N, C-alpha and C positions, 0 to 999 in steps of 0.2 A: 283090510281091517273093517271089522263089523261096526256099524254105527248103532247106537242104542245098545240094548241087551243088558248084561249084568256088569256093566262098567263102574268104576269107583264113584263117579258123580251121581249116578241114579240110585245108589244104595242109600238106605234110610240113614238119618243123622246118627242115631245111636249105634248103628253098626259101625260106622266110621269112628265114632269116639272110641268105642271099645278096641277097635284095631290100633288107634294111636295110642291108647293106653298101654296095651300090650307091647307095643313097639318101644315106648318110652321104659317100661319096666326091663325089657330085655336090654336095652342100651345101658341102663343103670347097673345091671348085673355085669356086663362086659366091662364097663368103666371100673368096677371094682377090682378087676384083674390087675389093673395098672396102678394100683395104689399100694405103696410100701407100707405095711402095717407093723412089722417086727424088725429088730435087729438082724436076725437070722436072714430075712429077705434082703436087707440092705447089704449085708456081707456078700451074698450071693451075687447080688447086682454089681457090687464093687468088684468082686472077682472077675466077673465077665467083662467089665469094662478094662480092668487091668490086662486081662488076656488079650483082648483086641488091641489095646494100646501098645503092648510090647510087640505083637505081631507086626503092627504098622511101623513100630520103631526098628524092628529087624529089616523090614523093607527099606526104611529110610537109610540104614547103614549100607545096603547094597546099592541103592540109587545114588547116594551122595557119599562117597568113600571119604574116609578121614574124619576130622573133627566136625564138619557140618553135619554128618550123618549122626554122630554121637550127640550133638547138641539137639537135633530134632528128636532123637530117641528120648533124651531126658525131658524134653517139653512134653512128650506124650505121657511119660511117667509122672510128671508134675501135674498135668492136667487131671489124671486119675486121683491123685492125692488130694487135690483141691475139691474135686467133684464128690470123692468119698467123704471127705470131712463135712461138706455141706449137706449130704444126705443124712449122715449121722446126727449132725447138729439139729436138723429139721425134726428127726424123730424125737430127740431129746426135748426140744422146745414144745412139740406138739403134746408130749406126755406131761411136761410141766404145766401146760395150759389146761389140760384135762384135770390134773390134780388140783389147780388153783380153782377151777370151776367147781369141782366136787366139794371143796372145802367151803366155798362160799355158798353152796346150795343151789347153784344155777345148774341147768342142763349142760351137757358137753357142748362147747362151741364148736362151729364148724372149723375144720382144719385150716382153711386158707386165711381166715380172719383171726384165728386164736393165737397166732404165733407173733402178732405184732406187739410192739414194746408197749404203747399206751394201753393195749387191752390188757396185758398182763400186769401193768402197774396199777391200773384202776380196778381190776379184779381182786388183786392182792391187798389193796389199801382202802377198804370199805369204810375205814373209821372216818375219814374226811370225805364229804361228797365233792364231786368234780365241780358243782356249780359254785362252791366257795373259792375254788382256785380260779375260776373264769372271771370272777368279780374283782379279785385282788390284781391290780396291775403289776405289783412287784413280782409276784410268782407266775403271771400269765407269761412273762417272757422267758422265764427258765424252763428247761425240759425236765420232766420228772425222772428220766433216765440219763446218766452222766454220758457225756461223749467219750468214746474210747481214746486212750492216751496214745500219742504218736510214738513210733519206735525211732523215728529219725526227726527229732524236733527242728533240726536246721533246714529241712527241705520244704 
């Protein structure tokens, strides 16, 4: 290995900065490939998940003959149902957050923070500022979003 020469450490600082900026730009372009933007993309991903899950379920029925294999196959199908529903819900919530932000005149919020309940509540209810709620002890304890009702109240 040569010592000295045109190594990375002896390059001028502005060249290293440009190279770093280009690298970050390319990584952001690659990252966009893994973001689901439309329902069509979501359906394609869910289809691929279902295809893989059913293949695995078929293998389970060969490895575990009888009812254990069928139970495992049903579990793989259930996992796809749950995952697909979460993907579609996330797309819907992000679209609603963008719509609320557009109505309030703000810029589009970041996808990872836009779908939280308090962000949607505060963006949709600009009539009352949040500072009033924080000073009122009676409303500070209550959540602005109601808790989901339980299906099995006895459990």
